[in-house]
DSSP file (Angstrom, degrees, kcal/mol; ACC not computed):
  #  RESIDUE AA STRUCTURE BP1 BP2  ACC     N-H-->O    O-->H-N    N-H-->O    O-->H-N    TCO  KAPPA ALPHA  PHI   PSI    X-CA   Y-CA   Z-CA
    1    1 A X    >>        0   0    0      0, 0.0     4,-0.9     0, 0.0     3,-0.8   0.000 360.0 360.0 360.0 -42.4  105.6   63.6  108.4
    2    2 A X  G >4> +     0   0    0      1,-0.3     5,-2.2     2,-0.2     3,-0.7   0.859 360.0  57.7 -57.9 -33.8  105.5   66.6  110.9
    3    3 A X  G >45S+     0   0    0      1,-0.3     3,-1.0     2,-0.2    -1,-0.3   0.853 102.7  54.2 -64.6 -32.5  107.8   64.7  113.3
    4    4 A X  G <45S+     0   0    0     -3,-0.8    -1,-0.3     1,-0.2    -2,-0.2   0.742 107.2  50.7 -72.1 -21.9  110.4   64.4  110.6
    5    5 A X  G <<5S-     0   0    0     -4,-0.9    -1,-0.2    -3,-0.7    -2,-0.2   0.325 119.0-106.8 -98.0   6.7  110.4   68.2  110.1
    6    6 A X  T < 5S+     0   0    0     -3,-1.0     2,-0.2     1,-0.3    -3,-0.2   0.594  74.8 138.0  81.0  10.1  110.8   69.0  113.8
    7    7 A X      < -     0   0    0     -5,-2.2    -1,-0.3    -6,-0.2     2,-0.1  -0.626  63.3 -98.5 -87.6 148.1  107.2   70.1  114.2
    8    8 A X        -     0   0    0     -2,-0.2     3,-0.1     1,-0.2    -1,-0.1  -0.439  28.4-165.0 -66.3 137.0  105.2   69.1  117.3
    9    9 A X  S    S+     0   0    0      1,-0.3     2,-0.4    -2,-0.1    -1,-0.2   0.789  76.1  27.5 -89.7 -32.9  102.9   66.1  116.7
   10   10 A X        -     0   0    0      2,-0.0     2,-0.5     0, 0.0    -1,-0.3  -0.996  65.0-165.7-135.6 130.8  100.9   66.5  119.8
   11   11 A X        -     0   0    0     -2,-0.4     2,-0.5    -3,-0.1     5,-0.2  -0.974  17.4-138.3-119.1 126.5  100.1   69.6  121.8
   12   12 A X        +     0   0    0     -2,-0.5     2,-0.2     4,-0.1    -2,-0.0  -0.713  42.4 139.8 -84.8 123.6   98.6   69.4  125.3
   13   13 A X     >  -     0   0    0     -2,-0.5     4,-2.2     1,-0.0     5,-0.2  -0.812  66.7 -76.1-146.9-171.6   95.9   71.9  125.9
   14   14 A X  H  > S+     0   0    0     -2,-0.2     4,-2.4     1,-0.2     5,-0.2   0.858 125.8  52.4 -62.8 -36.5   92.5   72.2  127.6
   15   15 A X  H  > S+     0   0    0      2,-0.2     4,-2.2     1,-0.2    -1,-0.2   0.930 111.2  45.2 -67.6 -45.3   90.6   70.4  124.8
   16   16 A X  H  > S+     0   0    0      1,-0.2     4,-2.3     2,-0.2    -2,-0.2   0.877 112.9  52.6 -67.1 -35.3   93.0   67.4  124.9
   17   17 A X  H  X S+     0   0    0     -4,-2.2     4,-2.3     2,-0.2    -2,-0.2   0.940 112.3  42.9 -64.6 -47.8   92.8   67.3  128.7
   18   18 A X  H  X S+     0   0    0     -4,-2.4     4,-2.3     2,-0.2    -2,-0.2   0.853 113.5  53.1 -69.3 -33.1   89.0   67.3  128.9
   19   19 A X  H  X S+     0   0    0     -4,-2.2     4,-2.3    -5,-0.2    -1,-0.2   0.916 109.7  48.0 -66.5 -42.5   88.9   64.7  126.0
   20   20 A X  H  X S+     0   0    0     -4,-2.3     4,-2.4     2,-0.2    -2,-0.2   0.922 111.5  50.7 -63.3 -43.9   91.2   62.4  127.9
   21   21 A X  H  X S+     0   0    0     -4,-2.3     4,-2.4     1,-0.2    -2,-0.2   0.920 110.7  49.1 -59.0 -44.5   89.2   62.8  131.1
   22   22 A X  H  X S+     0   0    0     -4,-2.3     4,-2.5     1,-0.2    -1,-0.2   0.902 111.2  49.3 -64.3 -41.0   86.0   62.0  129.2
   23   23 A X  H  X S+     0   0    0     -4,-2.3     4,-2.3     2,-0.2    -1,-0.2   0.890 111.1  49.8 -66.5 -38.5   87.5   58.9  127.6
   24   24 A X  H  X S+     0   0    0     -4,-2.4     4,-2.3     2,-0.2    -2,-0.2   0.924 112.1  47.1 -65.5 -43.8   88.9   57.6  130.9
   25   25 A X  H  X S+     0   0    0     -4,-2.4     4,-2.5     2,-0.2     5,-0.2   0.923 112.5  50.1 -63.5 -44.0   85.5   58.1  132.6
   26   26 A X  H  X S+     0   0    0     -4,-2.5     4,-2.6     1,-0.2    -1,-0.2   0.909 110.5  50.4 -61.3 -41.7   83.7   56.4  129.7
   27   27 A X  H  X S+     0   0    0     -4,-2.3     4,-2.3     2,-0.2    -1,-0.2   0.905 111.1  48.0 -63.3 -41.8   86.2   53.4  129.9
   28   28 A X  H  X S+     0   0    0     -4,-2.3     4,-2.2     2,-0.2    -2,-0.2   0.905 113.1  47.6 -65.6 -41.7   85.6   53.0  133.6
   29   29 A X  H  X S+     0   0    0     -4,-2.5     4,-2.4     2,-0.2    -2,-0.2   0.897 112.0  50.0 -66.2 -40.0   81.9   53.1  133.3
   30   30 A X  H  X S+     0   0    0     -4,-2.6     4,-2.5    -5,-0.2    -2,-0.2   0.911 111.5  48.9 -65.0 -41.5   81.9   50.6  130.4
   31   31 A X  H  X S+     0   0    0     -4,-2.3     4,-2.6     2,-0.2    -2,-0.2   0.903 111.7  49.0 -64.8 -41.0   84.1   48.3  132.5
   32   32 A X  H  X S+     0   0    0     -4,-2.2     4,-2.3     2,-0.2    -2,-0.2   0.907 111.9  48.7 -65.3 -41.1   81.8   48.6  135.5
   33   33 A X  H  X S+     0   0    0     -4,-2.4     4,-2.3     2,-0.2    -2,-0.2   0.922 112.3  48.7 -64.4 -43.1   78.8   47.9  133.3
   34   34 A X  H  X S+     0   0    0     -4,-2.5     4,-2.7     1,-0.2     5,-0.2   0.924 112.2  48.6 -62.1 -44.9   80.5   44.8  131.7
   35   35 A X  H  X S+     0   0    0     -4,-2.6     4,-2.4     1,-0.2    -1,-0.2   0.902 112.1  48.2 -63.9 -40.7   81.5   43.4  135.1
   36   36 A X  H  X S+     0   0    0     -4,-2.3     4,-2.2     2,-0.2    -1,-0.2   0.886 112.9  47.8 -69.6 -36.8   78.1   43.9  136.6
   37   37 A X  H  X S+     0   0    0     -4,-2.3     4,-1.7     2,-0.2    -2,-0.2   0.925 113.2  48.2 -67.3 -43.5   76.4   42.2  133.6
   38   38 A X  H  <>S+     0   0    0     -4,-2.7     5,-3.0     1,-0.2     4,-0.4   0.892 112.0  49.8 -63.4 -39.2   78.9   39.3  133.7
   39   39 A X  H ><5S+     0   0    0     -4,-2.4     3,-1.2     1,-0.2    -1,-0.2   0.911 108.5  52.2 -65.8 -41.5   78.3   38.9  137.4
   40   40 A X  H 3<5S+     0   0    0     -4,-2.2    -1,-0.2     1,-0.3    -2,-0.2   0.822 110.3  49.2 -63.8 -30.3   74.6   38.9  137.0
   41   41 A X  T 3<5S-     0   0    0     -4,-1.7    -1,-0.3    -5,-0.1    -2,-0.2   0.493 118.3-114.6 -86.6  -3.3   75.0   36.2  134.4
   42   42 A X  T < 5 +     0   0    0     -3,-1.2     2,-0.3    -4,-0.4    -3,-0.2   0.746  68.0 138.8  80.5  24.4   77.2   34.2  136.7
   43   43 A X      < -     0   0    0     -5,-3.0     2,-0.4    -6,-0.1    -1,-0.3  -0.781  53.6-122.8-105.6 149.1   80.4   34.4  134.7
   44   44 A X        -     0   0    0     -2,-0.3     5,-0.0     1,-0.1    -5,-0.0  -0.751  22.2-175.3 -88.5 130.8   83.9   35.1  136.0
   45   45 A X        +     0   0    0     -2,-0.4    -1,-0.1   -10,-0.1     3,-0.1   0.498  56.7  78.9-105.7  -5.5   85.6   38.2  134.4
   46   46 A X  S    S-     0   0    0      1,-0.2     3,-0.1     0, 0.0    -2,-0.0   0.028  97.4 -42.6 -86.9-162.9   89.1   37.9  135.9
   47   47 A X  S    S-     0   0    0      1,-0.1    -1,-0.2     0, 0.0    -2,-0.0  -0.223  78.1 -83.8 -60.3 153.5   92.0   35.7  135.0
   48   48 A X        -     0   0    0     -3,-0.1     2,-0.3     1,-0.1    -1,-0.1  -0.319  44.5-130.5 -61.7 138.3   91.3   32.1  134.2
   49   49 A X              0   0    0      1,-0.1    -1,-0.1    -3,-0.1    -5,-0.0  -0.643 360.0 360.0 -89.5 147.8   91.0   29.8  137.2
   50   50 A X              0   0    0     -2,-0.3    -1,-0.1     0, 0.0    -2,-0.0   0.388 360.0 360.0-109.4 360.0   92.9   26.5  137.4
């Protein structure tokens, strides 16, 4: 509804910046952990091989 009234829907500030940074770091760490666990189990995590 705010977008229809010309009000800003998203405002960029210090809180949103630090939250985005934290989410990106968490995503990278989760991906690295998943890849290392999959590698330890001997599974391929990339695109399917033919």
